[in-house]
N, C-alpha and C positions, 0 to 999 in steps of 0.2 A: 824155618819160619823167621829167619832174621829179616829185619827191616820191614816188619808188618805191624800195623796196629789194627786190631779187630775190636769193635765195641758194639753195644746194643743200639747205638745212635744211628738212625737212618732217616734222612729227610724225606718226608712224604711229598711226592710230586705227582701222584697218579691223577688226582683231580685236575691238575694243570695240564697233564699230558692229554687226557681225553677231551678236555675242553678245547684245547688248541690244536688237536690233531684229528679232528673230525674230517670225513671225506669232503672234498670240494663239492659245492652244490651243483655246478654245471660243468661237466668235463666233456661234453659233446659239443659239436659245432652248433653255434647259435642259430644257424639256418640249416634245416635238415633237407635241403635239396640234394638230390642224388647225382653223382658224377661217375658214371661207369667208365672205367679205363678203356673198355673196348671201343667206346664212342670217340676216343681220342687217339685211336690207332694202335692200341696194344694188341699183341698177338700172343696167344697162350700155347706156344709150342715148345717152350723151354730152350729155344735156340736163338730167337730174335731178341736183340737188345731193346728193351722197352723204357729205358730211362727217360727219354724225351716225352713219350706219350704219357707216362705216369706223372711226370712233372707238370705237363700241360694241364692235366686234370686237377692237380693240386692248386696250381696257379689260378685256374678258372674258379674253383671253389672259394679260394681266398679273396679273389677280386670281387666276388658277389656276396661278401659278408659271411662266408663260411658254408660248409656243407660236408656231406659224407662221400668220400672217394671210395668206390666199391671195386673190389677185386673179385670177379666171379670165379667159378671153379676153373682151374687150369694152372699151368706153370709159366710164370711171367719172369723171364730173365731180365736183370737190371743191374746197372751200376748205381752210384750214389744218387739219392733223391732227397729233397729238402722239404720237410713238413713246415707248414706256416699256420699262423694264428687262425683259430676257429675252424680248423679242418680236422676231420677224423678219417683215418685209414681204416676201412672195414674189409676184412678178409673172410669171404664165405667159406664154409666147409669145403675142403678140396682145393681151395686156392692156395698157391704157393708163390710168395715173393722170393725169387731165387737169385741170390747174389752171383754175379758173373765171376769167373775165375781169372779174368783179365785185370791185373793190378792197376792198369792205367785208367780204368773206368771209375776209380774211387777218388774222393776228395775229402778234405776236412774243412771245418769252419772254425778258425782260430784255435783248433786243437787237433785231436787225432782224426783219422779217417773212419768212415762208417758207411753202411748201406743206407740207413735212414738217419738223417741229421736234422737237428733243429737248434737254433741259437737265438735267444731273446724273444721267443714266441709265447703266446698266451692261449689257453683253452685249446689244447690239442689232445688227440687220442689215437690209439691203435686198438682195434677190437675185432671180435669175430672168432670163428672156429678154425681159421686157416693157419698157415705157417709162414714164418720168415726163416729161410734156410740160407746161411751164408756160404755154404760149400767150403768151410774154413780150411780143411786140410789141403785140398788141391790148390786153393788160393794161396795159402801160406807157402807151400812148396814152390809155386810159381814165383813168389816174391824171393824166396831163398835162392832160386836159380839166378835171379838178377844180380846177386852179389858175386857169384862165380863168373858171371858174364861181364863184370866190371861196371855195372850200372847202378850200384848202391855204394854210397860213401861208407867206407869201413867203420866210421864212428857210429853208424846206425846198425852195425852188425855185431852180435855178441859171439866172438870166436870161441870163448870157453864153453858156452852152451850150444854153439853151432846152430844159431837161428837169428833171424832179423829181430831187432828190437820191437817192442809192442806197438809203438806209434806208426810203424811202417805197415802193420798188419791190420786191416779194417775190422772194426766191430760190426755187429748187426745193427745196433741202435746206439746213438749218442745224442742226448739232449743237454744243452748247457744254458744256464741263465733263463730257464723257461718257468712258467707258472701255470697252475691248474692243468694237470696232466693225468690222464687215465690210460693204463695199459691193462687190457682185460681179455681173457678167454683164449688168446693165441698160443701157439707153440713157437718157441724161438730156438733154432737149431744150428749147431756147428758154425761157430765164429772162428775167424783166424786169430783173434786176440781175445780181449775181454768180450763177453757176449753183449752186455748192455751197460751203459754208464749214464748216470744222471748227476750232473755237477752244478752246484749253486742254484738248484731249482727249489721251488716252493709249491706246496699243495699237490703232492704226487701220490697217486693211488696205483698200486700194482696188485691186481686181484685175479686169482684163478688162471694163472698162466703156467705153462710147462716150459722148462728150460732143459734142453737135452744137447749138451755140447761136450763131447769127449774127443774133439777133432784135433786140437793142437795145444801147445803150451799156453799158459796164462788164460785159460778159458774160465775165468770167474763167471759164476752164474749171473750175478748182478752186482754192480758197484754203485753205491750211494755216497757221493762226495760233497760234503759241506751243504747239505740240503735241510730244509725246514718243513715240518708238517708232512710227514710221510707215513703211509700205511701200506704194508706188504702182507697180504693175507691169502691163504688157500692156494699156495703155489707148490709145485713139484719141481725140484731142481736136481739135475744130474750134471755135474760139472767137473772138468779135469783140473780145476784149481778151486779157490775158495767158493763156497756156495752163495751165501749172502754176505757181502763185504761192505762195511762202512769205512770210508776213508776220509781223511781231511788233508787237503793239499795246500790250504791257504792259512797263514798265521792269523789273518784278520777275519776268518769265518769259522764255522763249526756246524756239525750236525746237531739238530735240535728238534725235539718232539717227534720221535720216530716210534712207530708201533709195528711189530713183526709177530705174526701169529698164524697158527694152523698150517704150517708148511712142512713138507717132507723133503729132506736134503741128503744127497749122496755127493761126496766130495773127495778129490784126491789131495786136498789140503785140509782146511778147517770148514766145518759146516756153517757156523756163524762166526764172523770175525770183525773185530774193531781194529783197524790198522792194516798194514803196518804204517802206511802214511798217516801221521797223526799230528799235524802242525797246529791247527786251531783246536780241534778236539771234538768231544761227543758229550751231549747233555740231554737228560730227560728221555731215556730210551727204555721202552718196555718190550720184552720178548717173552712169548708164552706159547705153549702147546706145539712144540717142535719135535718132529720125529727124524732121527738121524740114523743112517746105516752105511756100512762099507766106506767109512771115512778115515783117511790116512792119519790126519793130525788130530785136532781137538773138536769136540762137540761144540764148545763155546770158547773163543779166544778173545780176551779183552786186553788191549795193549795201548799204551801211550809211550812212545819212544822218541818223538820229535818235538817235544816241548808243549804239546797240547794239554788242555784240561779235560779230563774224563771224569764225569760225576753224574750221580743220580741215575743209576742203571738198575733195572729190575728184570730178573730172568726167572721164569717159573715153568715147571712141568716140561722138562726136556727128557726124552727117552732116546737112548743111543745104543745100537748093537753093532758089533764088529767095527769098533771105532778105536783109534789109536790112543786117545787121551780124553779125559773128561773135561777138565776145566784148566785153562791157562790164563793167569792174570799177571801182567807184567808192566811195571814202570821202568822204562829204560832211558838211555841217553845216547842214541846213535848220532845225533847232531852235536858232536862234541863241542863245537864253538858256540852253540846256542844254549838257551835256557833249558832247565829240566822241567818237565811237565808235572801234572798232579793226577793222581788216580785215587778217587775217594767215593764213598757212599754207593756201594754196590751190594745188592741183595740177590742171592741165588738160592732158590728153594725148589724142592721136589724134582731132583735130578737122579736119573738111574742110567748108568752106563756100563756096558759090557765090553771089556778090552780083550782082544784076541792075542795069541802069542805071535802069529805071523802077520804078514802085510794085509791090512784090511782092504786095500785097493788092488789086490792081485789080479782081479778080473778086468781091470781097466785096460783099454787099448793103449792109452798113454798114462803112465804113472808118475807120481812125484819122484824127485831125486832119491836114489837109494842111499841109505845111511851106512856108515861104517860100524854101527853098533845096533843093538836090539832096541829100536825106538820105543817099543811098547812097555819096556821095563821101567820107564821113567814115570814118576807119579804126577798126579795133578799138582799144580803149584801156584803160589801167590808170592811174587818176588818184587822187592823194591831195590833201591841202591843206597849206598852209605849216605846218610844225611837227608834222604828223601824216602819217606815211608809211604806204603800203600795204607790208606786210612779208611776206617769205618766199613768193614766188609762183614756181611752176615751170610753164613752158609747154614742152611737148614734142610734136614731130610735129604741128605745126599747119599746115594748108594753107588759104589764103584766096585765092580767085580773084575779082579785081575786074574790072569792065567796062571800065575806062579812060575815055577821053573827058573827063578832067578838064583843068583849066587853071590858070594862076597866079592868075587873078582869083578863083577859088574857093579856092585853096590858101592865099593870103597873107591870113590872117585871124587876129586875136588869139584866144587860148583863151576869152576872155570872151564872144566871139560864137559 
């Protein structure tokens, strides 16, 4: 417990959080005119590329002050499409927006590639009971083959891990610098990289969606990067990397006023994670009523290692079974040349975790990197660094059930190992 300060002082911020993190009032297109993609030439055979037809429908809705672009039942193959202000994509039950496995059909806007893109847009939505399927494994393997054909710059290929870097592999959804967003009802399946990213966005609601992506490496269920006023509720996530991940990529920005509740998460990394990217930081976050299962690393991981300020975090009512670790709180300094961050004012209550002896993610198709030691024998931890303490942490009503079967040979190790 070295380099930790724990006290009864905790700054009350919940009234602020709920006042400033209420759902946006209008997250649907301002004009509810219907734009059926079939009327713009889309063909639901799962073989014909429909990128142009879908984009034409979006453009028409946007030009006419907004509307709902409808995907009827069927499989609509597509490359990248760009969502625009005041437009809602609505996928009927049985409708599938199917990402092509042709890498050349994808593009990015000032950032990574994705199937559905938006940058600098306002009042956008994706809704319905349909599915966005990125066909991630086949797509990623096709990209991988381009390296061996000499068509990928080696600097974008990770030889040690034997796969293309993340930014070469398309996500299913990427929204950047957008405001008033709602993602609801849909299933998001099998990305080639992170499943969905929202960066520098404001007034974001993600409600009642299913994420099912055990297709390839780095399949984070959802990544929220430097966003403000976010609600993530009633979601079910099965991901081959972190489940719900808050990141901070910009030193002059941070995640603020985020509410995560009533979600079920299975992860081959951590179920709920702050970081690892943590340049600006995380403030005023409430997480409650989370069910975790079959998760390799931590039920909740809270990290500031890149100089960011992490403060005013409340976590309540987390239940985890077959999960490798309960709580991981870390103040680090991986940006050696930069400043050290701060980690303070964290309250965690009513947590119950069952840790197994073996790998919790053994049933995954793609599992996290194997360890050279028994991962699950390590305890929950709160760690700072010399001269920089973790401050004002409250733990209350925490129950962690370990499998036992440890020994002194495993226990007598320096912290550096």
